[in-house]
C-alpha positions in Angstrom: -6.8 7.2 -19.3 -7.6 4.3 -17.0 -5.1 1.5 -16.4 -5.1 -1.4 -18.8 -8.1 -3.7 -18.2 -7.7 -6.1 -15.3 -7.3 -9.7 -16.6 -9.3 -12.5 -15.1 -8.7 -16.2 -16.0 -11.8 -18.4 -15.7 -11.1 -22.1 -15.2 -14.4 -24.0 -15.4 -15.2 -27.2 -17.3 -18.9 -26.5 -17.6 -19.3 -24.4 -20.7 -22.5 -22.7 -19.6 -20.9 -21.6 -16.4 -17.7 -20.5 -18.1 -19.5 -18.4 -20.7 -21.8 -16.9 -18.0 -18.8 -15.8 -15.9 -17.0 -14.4 -18.9 -20.1 -12.4 -20.0 -20.6 -10.9 -16.5 -16.9 -10.1 -15.9 -16.5 -8.5 -19.4 -19.7 -6.4 -18.7 -17.9 -5.1 -15.6 -14.9 -4.0 -17.6 -12.6 -7.0 -17.2 -10.6 -8.7 -19.8 -11.1 -12.5 -19.6 -9.4 -15.7 -20.8 -11.0 -19.1 -20.3 -9.8 -22.6 -19.7 -11.8 -25.8 -19.5 -9.3 -28.0 -17.7 -6.4 -27.7 -15.4 -3.6 -28.3 -18.0 -5.0 -25.6 -20.3 -5.2 -23.2 -17.3 -1.5 -23.7 -16.5 -0.6 -23.1 -20.1 -2.6 -19.9 -20.3 -1.1 -18.6 -17.1 2.4 -19.2 -18.5 1.4 -17.3 -21.7 -0.4 -14.4 -20.1 -0.3 -14.1 -16.3 -3.7 -12.9 -15.1 -4.5 -10.5 -12.3 -7.0 -12.9 -10.7 -7.9 -16.5 -11.3 -11.5 -17.9 -10.8 -10.8 -21.7 -10.4 -13.2 -24.6 -10.2 -12.2 -27.4 -7.9 -13.7 -30.3 -9.9 -11.8 -30.3 -13.3 -11.0 -33.1 -15.6 -7.4 -34.5 -15.7 -5.8 -32.0 -13.3 -8.0 -30.9 -10.3 -8.4 -27.2 -9.3 -6.6 -28.0 -6.0 -3.6 -29.3 -7.9 -3.6 -26.3 -10.3 -3.7 -24.0 -7.2 -0.9 -25.9 -5.5 1.4 -25.7 -8.6 0.7 -21.9 -9.1 1.3 -21.1 -5.5 4.7 -22.9 -5.5 6.0 -20.9 -8.5 7.6 -17.6 -7.5 6.2 -15.8 -10.7 2.6 -16.8 -9.9 2.6 -17.1 -6.1 1.1 -13.6 -5.8 -1.8 -14.1 -8.2 -5.1 -14.3 -6.2 -7.1 -17.5 -6.7 -10.8 -17.7 -6.0 -11.8 -21.3 -5.7 -15.3 -22.4 -6.8 -16.6 -25.6 -5.4 -19.8 -27.5 -4.8 -18.1 -28.9 -1.7 -19.6 -26.9 1.2 -18.1 -28.8 4.2 -15.8 -26.8 6.3 -13.1 -29.4 5.9 -13.1 -28.9 2.1 -13.0 -25.1 2.5 -10.0 -25.4 4.9 -8.3 -27.7 2.4 -8.8 -25.2 -0.4 -7.5 -22.3 1.6 -4.5 -24.3 3.0 -3.6 -25.2 -0.6 -3.2 -21.5 -1.2 -6.6 -20.3 -2.5 -7.2 -16.7 -1.4 -11.0 -17.1 -1.3 -13.5 -19.9 -1.5 -17.0 -19.7 -3.0 -19.6 -22.5 -2.7 -21.8 -23.4 -5.7 -24.4 -22.3 -6.4 -23.2 -18.8 -5.9 -24.6 -15.3 -6.5 -22.9 -13.7 -9.6 -23.0 -10.3 -7.9 -21.2 -11.7 -4.8 -18.5 -13.3 -7.0 -18.0 -10.0 -8.8 -17.5 -8.3 -5.4 -15.0 -11.0 -4.4 -13.1 -10.5 -7.7 -12.9 -6.7 -7.0 -11.8 -7.4 -3.4 -8.8 -9.4 -4.7 -8.0 -6.8 -7.4 -8.0 -4.1 -4.7 -5.1 -6.1 -3.2 -3.0 -6.6 -6.3 -4.1 -3.7 -8.6 -5.5 -1.0 -6.4 -5.5 1.6 -9.2 -8.2 -0.3 -11.1 -10.7 0.1 -8.3 -10.3 3.8 -7.7 -7.9 3.8 -4.7 -5.5 6.6 -3.9 -1.8 5.4 -4.1 1.1 7.0 -2.3 4.8 6.6 -2.5 7.0 8.9 -0.4 5.7 12.4 -1.4 3.9 11.3 -4.6 0.1 10.9 -4.4 -1.9 9.4 -7.3 -5.7 9.4 -7.2 -6.8 6.8 -9.8 -10.5 7.9 -9.6 -9.9 11.6 -10.3 -6.7 11.1 -12.4 -4.8 13.6 -10.3 -1.2 13.3 -9.3 0.8 15.5 -7.0 4.3 15.5 -5.5 5.0 17.4 -2.3 1.5 19.0 -2.6 2.3 20.4 -6.1 0.0 19.1 -8.8 1.6 17.3 -11.8 0.2 17.1 -15.3 0.8 13.6 -16.8 -0.3 12.3 -20.1 -2.5 9.2 -20.2 0.4 6.8 -20.8 2.6 8.4 -18.2 -0.3 8.2 -15.7 -0.7 4.4 -16.4 3.0 3.9 -16.1 3.1 5.7 -12.7 0.1 3.8 -11.4 1.7 0.5 -12.4 4.9 1.4 -10.6 3.1 2.7 -7.5 1.0 -0.5 -7.1 4.2 -2.4 -6.5 7.1 -0.2 -5.4 10.5 -1.9 -5.7 9.3 -4.4 -8.3 11.4 -4.5 -11.5 9.2 -4.4 -14.6 10.7 -5.4 -17.9 9.8 -3.4 -21.0 7.6 -6.3 -22.3 5.7 -6.4 -19.0 5.1 -2.7 -19.1 3.9 -2.9 -22.7 1.4 -5.6 -21.6 0.2 -3.7 -18.5 0.2 -0.2 -19.8 -0.5 -0.5 -23.6 -2.3 -3.8 -23.6 -1.4 -7.1 -25.2 -3.4 -6.4 -28.4 -1.5 -3.3 -29.3 1.9 -3.5 -31.1 4.3 -0.9 -29.7 8.1 -1.0 -30.0 9.8 -1.6 -26.7 11.9 1.6 -27.2 8.6 3.5 -26.9 8.6 2.5 -23.2 11.9 4.3 -22.8 10.5 7.5 -24.3 7.5 7.5 -22.0 9.7 6.7 -18.9 11.8 9.8 -19.9 8.6 11.9 -20.0 7.4 10.6 -16.7 10.8 11.3 -15.0 10.8 14.9 -16.4 7.3 15.6 -14.9 8.2 13.9 -11.5 11.3 16.0 -11.1 10.1 19.3 -12.5 9.7 20.9 -9.1 13.0 19.5 -7.8 13.4 16.3 -5.9 15.2 13.1 -6.9 14.2 10.9 -9.7 12.2 8.0 -8.1 12.3 5.8 -11.2 15.3 3.4 -11.2 16.8 1.9 -14.3 17.9 -1.7 -13.8 20.4 -2.6 -16.5 19.3 -5.5 -18.6 16.1 -5.9 -16.7 13.9 -2.8 -16.9 12.6 -0.2 -14.5 11.4 0.1 -10.9 10.0 2.7 -8.5 12.5 3.1 -5.7 
């Protein structure tokens, strides 16, 4: 019943480091994709936007700093947290990395457990339901750890898919999600589901949310998708 696996993109030109990071992140329950240079990283982000990017500074062809700069200037990727990895430990380098838009800066060699903690910290910001936080929107409360939902203190019984839909909406109230984006986030990219299935589950979610009265908080945006509020 948990939300779709958080997706972490690893951008690292050293294969041993790349594989080690992938192994540890996947062991923690993350879905990963990997790039060995900056150009490949930008292509992968365009194809499948990750929740968090772990980005090495020193990359062939296109540096990590330039990748970070480009991603932070694009509206569709500006909000994706970037953790910069670098052997550069001078304060001036750290400041440059952060000023370019990196959300965190980790100096090599680093502790794997510390990096995992930093990934979870960034996820807590962008996908709080994946780290067991309680989400609230107006009178709706969703506890992603106990899988309980209530509205106006009345418990609601949601199916697994409706729970994942609601947690996705509650993470970013007001954001308009297309059917394709909801399919990726709620069902997962590896599962083929017709986009009309989204409409069916949205209908079920609306029915449960309004069963004790109260207005329907899910908004249909014609030609674009759905939003909460």
